[in-house]
DSSP file (Angstrom, degrees, kcal/mol; ACC not computed):
  #  RESIDUE AA STRUCTURE BP1 BP2  ACC     N-H-->O    O-->H-N    N-H-->O    O-->H-N    TCO  KAPPA ALPHA  PHI   PSI    X-CA   Y-CA   Z-CA
    1    1 A M     >        0   0    0      0, 0.0     4,-2.7     0, 0.0     5,-0.2   0.000 360.0 360.0 360.0 -44.7   -0.3   13.2   17.2
    2    2 A I  H  >  +     0   0    0      1,-0.2     4,-2.5     2,-0.2     5,-0.2   0.913 360.0  49.0 -64.9 -41.9    2.6   11.8   19.1
    3    3 A A  H  > S+     0   0    0      2,-0.2     4,-2.2     1,-0.2    -1,-0.2   0.892 112.2  48.7 -65.4 -38.3    1.7    8.2   18.1
    4    4 A S  H  > S+     0   0    0      2,-0.2     4,-2.3     1,-0.2    -2,-0.2   0.919 112.1  47.6 -68.9 -42.8    1.4    9.3   14.4
    5    5 A L  H  X S+     0   0    0     -4,-2.7     4,-2.6     1,-0.2     5,-0.2   0.899 111.5  52.4 -61.8 -39.3    4.7   11.1   14.5
    6    6 A S  H  X S+     0   0    0     -4,-2.5     4,-2.7    -5,-0.2    -2,-0.2   0.902 108.0  50.8 -63.3 -39.9    6.2    8.0   16.1
    7    7 A L  H  X S+     0   0    0     -4,-2.2     4,-2.3     2,-0.2    -2,-0.2   0.921 110.3  49.3 -63.7 -42.9    4.8    5.8   13.3
    8    8 A I  H  X S+     0   0    0     -4,-2.3     4,-1.9     1,-0.2    -2,-0.2   0.936 114.5  44.7 -60.6 -46.2    6.3    8.1   10.7
    9    9 A L  H  X S+     0   0    0     -4,-2.6     4,-2.7     1,-0.2    -2,-0.2   0.859 110.8  54.3 -68.2 -34.7    9.7    8.0   12.4
   10   10 A L  H  X S+     0   0    0     -4,-2.7     4,-2.8     2,-0.2    -1,-0.2   0.893 107.2  50.9 -65.6 -38.5    9.5    4.3   12.9
   11   11 A C  H  X S+     0   0    0     -4,-2.3     4,-2.2     2,-0.2    -2,-0.2   0.911 111.3  48.2 -63.4 -40.9    8.8    3.8    9.2
   12   12 A Q  H  X S+     0   0    0     -4,-1.9     4,-2.5     2,-0.2    -2,-0.2   0.923 112.1  49.3 -64.6 -42.8   11.9    5.9    8.5
   13   13 A L  H  X S+     0   0    0     -4,-2.7     4,-2.7     2,-0.2    -2,-0.2   0.914 109.7  51.2 -62.0 -43.2   13.9    3.9   11.0
   14   14 A A  H  X S+     0   0    0     -4,-2.8     4,-2.5     1,-0.2    -1,-0.2   0.896 110.2  50.4 -61.5 -39.3   12.8    0.7    9.4
   15   15 A G  H  X S+     0   0    0     -4,-2.2     4,-2.5     2,-0.2    -2,-0.2   0.919 110.8  48.5 -64.0 -43.3   13.8    2.0    6.0
   16   16 A E  H  X S+     0   0    0     -4,-2.5     4,-2.4     2,-0.2     5,-0.2   0.919 112.4  48.6 -62.5 -43.3   17.2    3.0    7.3
   17   17 A I  H  X S+     0   0    0     -4,-2.7     4,-2.6     1,-0.2    -2,-0.2   0.924 112.9  47.3 -63.6 -43.8   17.7   -0.4    9.0
   18   18 A A  H  X S+     0   0    0     -4,-2.5     4,-2.3     2,-0.2     6,-0.3   0.916 112.8  48.8 -65.1 -42.4   16.7   -2.3    5.8
   19   19 A V  H  X>S+     0   0    0     -4,-2.5     5,-1.2     1,-0.2     4,-0.9   0.919 116.1  42.5 -64.6 -42.9   18.9   -0.2    3.6
   20   20 A R  H  <5S+     0   0    0     -4,-2.4    -1,-0.2    -5,-0.2    -2,-0.2   0.865 114.4  51.2 -71.9 -35.0   21.9   -0.6    5.8
   21   21 A A  H  <5S+     0   0    0     -4,-2.6    -2,-0.2    -5,-0.2    -1,-0.2   0.895 123.1  28.9 -69.7 -39.1   21.3   -4.3    6.4
   22   22 A F  H  <5S-     0   0    0     -4,-2.3    -1,-0.2    -5,-0.2    -2,-0.2   0.407 101.3-127.3-103.2   1.9   21.0   -5.2    2.7
   23   23 A A  T  <5 +     0   0    0     -4,-0.9    -3,-0.2    -5,-0.2    -4,-0.1   0.885  43.3 176.1  54.0  43.5   23.3   -2.5    1.4
   24   24 A W      < -     0   0    0     -5,-1.2     2,-0.9    -6,-0.3    -1,-0.2  -0.535  38.2-126.0 -77.4 145.1   20.6   -1.3   -1.1
   25   25 A P  S    S+     0   0    0      0, 0.0    -1,-0.1     0, 0.0    -6,-0.0  -0.160  79.6  99.9 -84.9  45.0   21.4    1.8   -3.1
   26   26 A V  S    S-     0   0    0     -2,-0.9    -2,-0.1    -7,-0.1     2,-0.1  -0.977  82.1-104.8-127.5 139.1   18.3    3.6   -2.0
   27   27 A P    >>  -     0   0    0      0, 0.0     4,-1.7     0, 0.0     3,-0.6  -0.409  28.2-128.0 -62.3 139.4   18.0    6.2    0.7
   28   28 A G  H 3> S+     0   0    0      1,-0.2     4,-2.6     2,-0.2     5,-0.2   0.872 106.4  56.0 -58.1 -41.6   16.5    4.8    3.9
   29   29 A P  H 3> S+     0   0    0      0, 0.0     4,-2.2     0, 0.0    -1,-0.2   0.837 104.6  54.4 -62.7 -29.7   13.8    7.5    4.2
   30   30 A V  H <> S+     0   0    0     -3,-0.6     4,-2.0     2,-0.2    -2,-0.2   0.932 110.5  45.2 -67.5 -43.9   12.6    6.7    0.7
   31   31 A L  H  X S+     0   0    0     -4,-1.7     4,-2.2     1,-0.2    -1,-0.2   0.898 112.7  52.0 -64.9 -38.9   12.1    3.1    1.7
   32   32 A G  H  X S+     0   0    0     -4,-2.6     4,-2.4     1,-0.2    -2,-0.2   0.876 107.4  52.3 -63.5 -36.9   10.5    4.2    4.9
   33   33 A M  H  X S+     0   0    0     -4,-2.2     4,-2.4     2,-0.2    -1,-0.2   0.886 108.6  50.3 -66.5 -37.9    8.1    6.4    2.9
   34   34 A L  H  X S+     0   0    0     -4,-2.0     4,-2.4     2,-0.2    -2,-0.2   0.901 109.4  51.6 -65.0 -39.3    7.2    3.4    0.8
   35   35 A L  H  X S+     0   0    0     -4,-2.2     4,-2.3     2,-0.2    -2,-0.2   0.915 110.2  48.4 -61.8 -43.0    6.5    1.4    3.9
   36   36 A L  H  X S+     0   0    0     -4,-2.4     4,-2.4     2,-0.2    -2,-0.2   0.890 109.6  53.0 -64.3 -38.8    4.3    4.1    5.2
   37   37 A L  H  X S+     0   0    0     -4,-2.4     4,-2.5     2,-0.2    -2,-0.2   0.916 108.7  49.6 -61.7 -42.7    2.5    4.2    1.9
   38   38 A V  H  X S+     0   0    0     -4,-2.4     4,-2.7     1,-0.2    -2,-0.2   0.918 110.6  50.3 -62.4 -42.8    1.9    0.4    2.1
   39   39 A L  H  X S+     0   0    0     -4,-2.3     4,-2.2     1,-0.2    -2,-0.2   0.908 111.1  48.5 -61.9 -41.2    0.5    0.8    5.6
   40   40 A L  H  X S+     0   0    0     -4,-2.4     4,-1.6     2,-0.2    -1,-0.2   0.884 112.2  48.7 -67.9 -37.4   -1.8    3.6    4.5
   41   41 A L  H  X S+     0   0    0     -4,-2.5     4,-1.0     2,-0.2    -2,-0.2   0.907 111.9  48.9 -67.2 -40.4   -3.1    1.5    1.6
   42   42 A L  H  X S+     0   0    0     -4,-2.7     4,-3.0     1,-0.2     3,-0.4   0.877 107.2  57.0 -65.0 -36.4   -3.6   -1.5    3.8
   43   43 A R  H  < S+     0   0    0     -4,-2.2    -1,-0.2     1,-0.2    -2,-0.2   0.893 107.4  47.6 -59.6 -40.2   -5.5    0.7    6.3
   44   44 A D  H  < S+     0   0    0     -4,-1.6    -1,-0.2     1,-0.2    -2,-0.2   0.714 121.0  36.5 -75.2 -19.3   -7.9    1.7    3.6
   45   45 A R  H  < S+     0   0    0     -4,-1.0     2,-0.4    -3,-0.4    -2,-0.2   0.703 117.6  43.7-106.5 -23.8   -8.4   -1.9    2.5
   46   46 A A    ><  -     0   0    0     -4,-3.0     3,-1.0    -5,-0.1     4,-0.4  -0.984  61.0-149.4-129.9 131.0   -8.4   -3.9    5.7
   47   47 A V  G >  S+     0   0    0     -2,-0.4     3,-1.1     1,-0.2    -1,-0.1   0.781  94.3  72.8 -66.0 -26.6  -10.0   -3.0    9.0
   48   48 A L  G 3  S+     0   0    0      1,-0.3    -1,-0.2    -6,-0.1     3,-0.1   0.831 100.4  43.8 -57.9 -33.8   -7.2   -4.8   10.8
   49   49 A F  G <  S+     0   0    0     -3,-1.0     2,-1.5    -7,-0.4    -1,-0.3   0.541  88.9  89.6 -90.7  -7.3   -4.8   -1.9   10.0
   50   50 A A  S <  S+     0   0    0     -3,-1.1     2,-0.3    -4,-0.4    -1,-0.2  -0.293  71.9  99.2 -86.4  52.8   -7.3    0.9   10.8
   51   51 A K  S >  S+     0   0    0     -2,-1.5     3,-1.6    -3,-0.1     4,-0.1  -0.879  72.1   1.5-132.4 164.3   -6.2    1.1   14.4
   52   52 A G  G >  S-     0   0    0     -2,-0.3     3,-1.5     1,-0.3     6,-0.2  -0.297 129.0  -5.2  62.3-136.0   -3.9    3.2   16.5
   53   53 A P  G 3  S+     0   0    0      0, 0.0     6,-0.6     0, 0.0    -1,-0.3   0.677 130.8  64.0 -68.3 -15.7   -2.1    6.1   14.8
   54   54 A L  G X  S+     0   0    0     -3,-1.6     3,-0.5     4,-0.2     2,-0.2   0.620  87.8  87.6 -82.2 -11.7   -3.5    5.0   11.4
   55   55 A Q  G X  S+     0   0    0     -3,-1.5     3,-1.1     1,-0.2    -4,-0.1  -0.559  88.3  13.9 -90.5 152.8   -7.1    5.6   12.3
   56   56 A G  G 3  S-     0   0    0      1,-0.2    -1,-0.2    -2,-0.2    -2,-0.1   0.737 124.0 -66.7  64.6  26.6   -9.0    8.9   12.0
   57   57 A G  G <> S+     0   0    0     -3,-0.5     4,-2.5     3,-0.1    -1,-0.2   0.772  88.6 145.2  69.2  25.5   -6.5   10.6    9.7
   58   58 A G  H <> S+     0   0    0     -3,-1.1     4,-2.2     1,-0.2    -4,-0.2   0.913  72.0  44.7 -62.9 -44.3   -3.8   10.7   12.5
   59   59 A V  H  > S+     0   0    0     -6,-0.6     4,-2.6     2,-0.2    -1,-0.2   0.898 112.9  52.1 -67.9 -39.2   -0.9   10.2   10.1
   60   60 A E  H  > S+     0   0    0      2,-0.2     4,-2.4     1,-0.2    -2,-0.2   0.922 111.0  47.0 -63.5 -43.1   -2.3   12.8    7.6
   61   61 A N  H  X S+     0   0    0     -4,-2.5     4,-2.1     2,-0.2    -1,-0.2   0.900 112.6  49.4 -65.7 -40.0   -2.7   15.4   10.4
   62   62 A A  H  X S+     0   0    0     -4,-2.2     4,-2.2     2,-0.2    -2,-0.2   0.908 111.2  49.9 -64.7 -40.4    0.8   14.7   11.7
   63   63 A A  H  X S+     0   0    0     -4,-2.6     4,-2.6     1,-0.2    -2,-0.2   0.896 109.0  51.7 -65.5 -39.4    2.2   15.0    8.1
   64   64 A K  H  X S+     0   0    0     -4,-2.4     4,-2.1     2,-0.2    -1,-0.2   0.899 109.2  51.0 -63.2 -38.9    0.3   18.3    7.6
   65   65 A G  H  X S+     0   0    0     -4,-2.1     4,-1.1     2,-0.2    -2,-0.2   0.903 110.9  48.1 -63.4 -41.1    1.8   19.6   10.8
   66   66 A L  H  < S+     0   0    0     -4,-2.2     3,-0.5     1,-0.2    -2,-0.2   0.915 112.0  49.3 -64.9 -42.1    5.3   18.6    9.7
   67   67 A L  H >< S+     0   0    0     -4,-2.6     3,-1.3     1,-0.2     4,-0.2   0.854 104.8  58.6 -66.6 -33.6    4.7   20.3    6.3
   68   68 A A  H 3< S+     0   0    0     -4,-2.1    -1,-0.2     1,-0.3     3,-0.2   0.815 116.5  34.3 -64.9 -28.5    3.5   23.5    7.9
   69   69 A H  T >< S+     0   0    0     -4,-1.1     3,-1.2    -3,-0.5     4,-0.5  -0.008  80.8 121.2-114.3  28.2    6.8   23.8    9.7
   70   70 A L  G X   +     0   0    0     -3,-1.3     3,-1.4     1,-0.3     4,-0.4   0.819  65.1  66.4 -62.3 -31.8    9.0   22.3    7.0
   71   71 A S  G >  S+     0   0    0      1,-0.3     3,-1.3    -4,-0.2     4,-0.3   0.805  90.8  64.1 -63.6 -26.7   11.1   25.5    6.8
   72   72 A L  G X  S+     0   0    0     -3,-1.2     3,-1.1     1,-0.3    -1,-0.3   0.798  93.2  62.9 -64.6 -26.5   12.4   24.8   10.3
   73   73 A M  G <  S+     0   0    0     -3,-1.4     4,-0.5    -4,-0.5    -1,-0.3   0.619  94.7  60.8 -76.2 -11.0   14.1   21.7    9.0
   74   74 A F  G <> S+     0   0    0     -3,-1.3     4,-2.6    -4,-0.4    -1,-0.2   0.566  82.3  83.8 -88.9  -8.8   16.3   23.7    6.7
   75   75 A I  H <> S+     0   0    0     -3,-1.1     4,-2.6    -4,-0.3     5,-0.2   0.935  89.4  48.2 -61.9 -47.7   17.9   25.6    9.6
   76   76 A P  H  > S+     0   0    0      0, 0.0     4,-2.2     0, 0.0    -1,-0.2   0.910 113.2  48.8 -60.5 -38.5   20.5   22.9   10.4
   77   77 A A  H  > S+     0   0    0     -4,-0.5     4,-2.0     2,-0.2    -2,-0.2   0.911 111.4  50.0 -65.9 -40.0   21.4   22.7    6.7
   78   78 A G  H  X S+     0   0    0     -4,-2.6     4,-2.2     2,-0.2    -1,-0.2   0.894 109.7  50.4 -64.1 -40.1   21.7   26.5    6.5
   79   79 A V  H  X S+     0   0    0     -4,-2.6     4,-2.1     1,-0.2    -1,-0.2   0.899 109.2  52.4 -64.3 -39.7   24.0   26.5    9.5
   80   80 A G  H  X S+     0   0    0     -4,-2.2     4,-0.9    -5,-0.2    -2,-0.2   0.890 108.9  49.6 -62.7 -39.3   26.1   23.9    7.9
   81   81 A V  H >< S+     0   0    0     -4,-2.0     3,-0.7     1,-0.2     7,-0.2   0.916 110.1  50.5 -65.8 -42.4   26.5   25.9    4.8
   82   82 A V  H >< S+     0   0    0     -4,-2.2     3,-1.1     1,-0.3    -1,-0.2   0.869 106.7  55.1 -64.6 -35.3   27.4   29.0    6.8
   83   83 A Q  H 3< S+     0   0    0     -4,-2.1     3,-0.3     1,-0.3    -1,-0.3   0.748 110.4  46.9 -68.6 -21.8   30.1   27.0    8.6
   84   84 A K  T XX  +     0   0    0     -4,-0.9     4,-1.8    -3,-0.7     3,-0.5  -0.113  68.8 127.1-111.2  35.4   31.6   26.0    5.3
   85   85 A L  H <>  +     0   0    0     -3,-1.1     4,-2.5     1,-0.2     5,-0.2   0.815  69.8  61.4 -62.8 -30.0   31.7   29.4    3.6
   86   86 A D  H 3> S+     0   0    0     -3,-0.3     4,-1.8     2,-0.2    -1,-0.2   0.894 105.0  47.4 -64.4 -37.8   35.4   29.0    2.8
   87   87 A L  H <> S+     0   0    0     -3,-0.5     4,-3.0     2,-0.2    -1,-0.2   0.885 110.4  52.7 -67.7 -38.2   34.6   25.9    0.7
   88   88 A L  H  X S+     0   0    0     -4,-1.8     4,-0.9     1,-0.2    -2,-0.2   0.907 109.9  48.3 -63.3 -40.5   31.8   27.8   -1.0
   89   89 A A  H  < S+     0   0    0     -4,-2.5    -1,-0.2     2,-0.2     4,-0.2   0.874 115.9  44.4 -66.3 -36.0   34.3   30.6   -1.9
   90   90 A E  H  < S+     0   0    0     -4,-1.8    -2,-0.2    -5,-0.2    -1,-0.2   0.894 131.0  20.5 -76.0 -40.2   36.8   28.1   -3.1
   91   91 A H  H  X S+     0   0    0     -4,-3.0     4,-2.4     1,-0.1     5,-0.2   0.062  84.9 121.1-117.8  23.3   34.5   25.9   -5.2
   92   92 A G  H  X S+     0   0    0     -4,-0.9     4,-2.6     1,-0.2     5,-0.2   0.880  74.8  50.3 -58.2 -43.0   31.5   28.2   -5.7
   93   93 A T  H  > S+     0   0    0      1,-0.2     4,-2.3    -4,-0.2    -1,-0.2   0.921 112.3  46.9 -64.1 -43.4   31.6   28.2   -9.5
   94   94 A A  H  > S+     0   0    0      2,-0.2     4,-2.7     1,-0.2    -1,-0.2   0.904 112.3  50.7 -65.0 -40.5   31.7   24.4   -9.7
   95   95 A I  H  X S+     0   0    0     -4,-2.4     4,-2.6     2,-0.2    -2,-0.2   0.922 111.1  48.0 -64.3 -43.7   28.9   24.1   -7.1
   96   96 A V  H  X S+     0   0    0     -4,-2.6     4,-2.5    -5,-0.2    -1,-0.2   0.907 112.3  50.5 -63.8 -40.2   26.7   26.6   -9.1
   97   97 A G  H  X S+     0   0    0     -4,-2.3     4,-2.6    -5,-0.2    -2,-0.2   0.928 111.3  46.9 -62.5 -45.3   27.5   24.7  -12.3
   98   98 A V  H  X S+     0   0    0     -4,-2.7     4,-2.7     1,-0.2    -2,-0.2   0.911 112.6  50.4 -63.6 -41.6   26.6   21.3  -10.8
   99   99 A L  H  X S+     0   0    0     -4,-2.6     4,-2.2    -5,-0.2    -2,-0.2   0.921 111.2  48.3 -62.7 -42.9   23.4   22.8   -9.4
  100  100 A A  H  X S+     0   0    0     -4,-2.5     4,-2.2     2,-0.2    -2,-0.2   0.926 113.5  46.9 -64.1 -43.7   22.4   24.3  -12.8
  101  101 A I  H  X S+     0   0    0     -4,-2.6     4,-2.7     1,-0.2    -2,-0.2   0.916 112.2  50.0 -64.3 -42.0   23.1   21.0  -14.6
  102  102 A S  H  X S+     0   0    0     -4,-2.7     4,-2.5     1,-0.2    -1,-0.2   0.860 109.2  52.1 -67.0 -33.4   21.2   19.0  -12.0
  103  103 A V  H  X S+     0   0    0     -4,-2.2     4,-2.5     2,-0.2    -1,-0.2   0.926 111.0  47.2 -65.9 -43.3   18.2   21.4  -12.3
  104  104 A V  H  X S+     0   0    0     -4,-2.2     4,-2.5     2,-0.2    -2,-0.2   0.933 113.4  47.9 -63.3 -45.2   18.1   21.0  -16.0
  105  105 A I  H  X S+     0   0    0     -4,-2.7     4,-2.7     1,-0.2     5,-0.2   0.916 111.7  50.8 -61.2 -43.0   18.4   17.2  -15.8
  106  106 A T  H  X S+     0   0    0     -4,-2.5     4,-2.3     1,-0.2    -1,-0.2   0.918 111.0  48.1 -61.5 -43.3   15.6   17.1  -13.1
  107  107 A L  H  X S+     0   0    0     -4,-2.5     4,-2.5     2,-0.2    -1,-0.2   0.917 112.3  48.8 -63.9 -42.5   13.4   19.2  -15.4
  108  108 A L  H  X S+     0   0    0     -4,-2.5     4,-2.6     1,-0.2    -2,-0.2   0.911 112.5  47.5 -64.7 -41.8   14.0   17.0  -18.4
  109  109 A V  H  X S+     0   0    0     -4,-2.7     4,-2.6     2,-0.2    -1,-0.2   0.888 111.4  51.9 -66.0 -37.8   13.3   13.8  -16.4
  110  110 A T  H  X S+     0   0    0     -4,-2.3     4,-2.5    -5,-0.2    -2,-0.2   0.927 111.0  46.7 -64.0 -44.1   10.2   15.4  -15.0
  111  111 A V  H  X S+     0   0    0     -4,-2.5     4,-2.5     2,-0.2    -2,-0.2   0.928 113.2  49.1 -63.4 -44.5    9.0   16.3  -18.5
  112  112 A A  H  X S+     0   0    0     -4,-2.6     4,-2.5     1,-0.2    -2,-0.2   0.908 111.9  48.9 -62.1 -41.9    9.8   12.8  -19.8
  113  113 A T  H  X S+     0   0    0     -4,-2.6     4,-2.6     1,-0.2     5,-0.2   0.916 111.1  50.1 -63.4 -42.8    8.0   11.2  -16.9
  114  114 A F  H  X S+     0   0    0     -4,-2.5     4,-2.5     1,-0.2    -2,-0.2   0.915 111.3  48.7 -61.8 -42.9    5.0   13.4  -17.5
  115  115 A L  H  X S+     0   0    0     -4,-2.5     4,-2.3     2,-0.2    -2,-0.2   0.915 112.5  47.8 -65.3 -42.2    4.9   12.5  -21.2
  116  116 A V  H  X S+     0   0    0     -4,-2.5     4,-2.5     2,-0.2    -2,-0.2   0.942 114.4  45.8 -63.3 -46.9    5.2    8.7  -20.5
  117  117 A I  H  X S+     0   0    0     -4,-2.6     4,-2.6     1,-0.2    -2,-0.2   0.890 111.5  53.4 -64.3 -38.2    2.4    8.8  -17.9
  118  118 A S  H  X S+     0   0    0     -4,-2.5     4,-2.1    -5,-0.2    -1,-0.2   0.907 110.3  46.8 -63.1 -41.7    0.3   10.9  -20.2
  119  119 A R  H  X S+     0   0    0     -4,-2.3     4,-2.5     2,-0.2    -2,-0.2   0.916 112.2  49.8 -66.4 -42.2    0.6    8.4  -23.0
  120  120 A V  H  X S+     0   0    0     -4,-2.5     4,-2.1     1,-0.2    -2,-0.2   0.913 112.3  47.9 -62.7 -41.6   -0.1    5.5  -20.7
  121  121 A M  H  X S+     0   0    0     -4,-2.6     4,-1.8     2,-0.2    -1,-0.2   0.881 111.0  51.1 -67.5 -36.9   -3.2    7.3  -19.3
  122  122 A T  H  X S+     0   0    0     -4,-2.1     4,-2.3     2,-0.2    -2,-0.2   0.909 110.0  49.3 -66.9 -41.5   -4.4    8.1  -22.9
  123  123 A R  H  X S+     0   0    0     -4,-2.5     4,-2.2     1,-0.2    -2,-0.2   0.897 109.1  53.3 -62.8 -39.8   -4.0    4.4  -23.9
  124  124 A G  H  X S+     0   0    0     -4,-2.1     4,-1.1     1,-0.2    -1,-0.2   0.881 110.9  45.9 -63.1 -38.7   -6.0    3.3  -20.9
  125  125 A R  H  < S+     0   0    0     -4,-1.8    -1,-0.2     1,-0.2    -2,-0.2   0.892 113.7  47.7 -72.2 -39.2   -8.9    5.6  -21.7
  126  126 A S  H  < S+     0   0    0     -4,-2.3    -2,-0.2     1,-0.2    -1,-0.2   0.821 109.4  54.2 -73.5 -28.8   -9.0    4.7  -25.4
  127  127 A A  H  <        0   0    0     -4,-2.2    -1,-0.2     1,-0.2    -2,-0.2   0.804 360.0 360.0 -72.3 -29.3   -8.8    0.9  -24.6
  128  128 A S     <        0   0    0     -4,-1.1    -1,-0.2    -5,-0.2    -2,-0.2   0.471 360.0 360.0 -93.6 360.0  -11.8    1.1  -22.3
């Protein structure tokens, strides 16, 4: 479990280092997650990578443990919000407006992505 958590955090660290070193406009954890995905895909295809924390579902079990306690990770963010209640009172309407607009945009992008993927999958089935 410790080795698997360490691997997850190392992937995140590698993503942060790469993003900062090359000034890429991508969050470091996203790049780290892609790195972890590549490692997991390589594990399934090459025996060389099926060692250490990658073997026996170690990363999957560690990820499930993190997801089970995901709500604990919102506590620091909640404390930060409570510390800035004066800003919320001053700009509350603007913050709610931005949140509502971003939710609508997210939903529209999700629907568009679903439709595109659905069409691509339908073409793939009809071609074969």
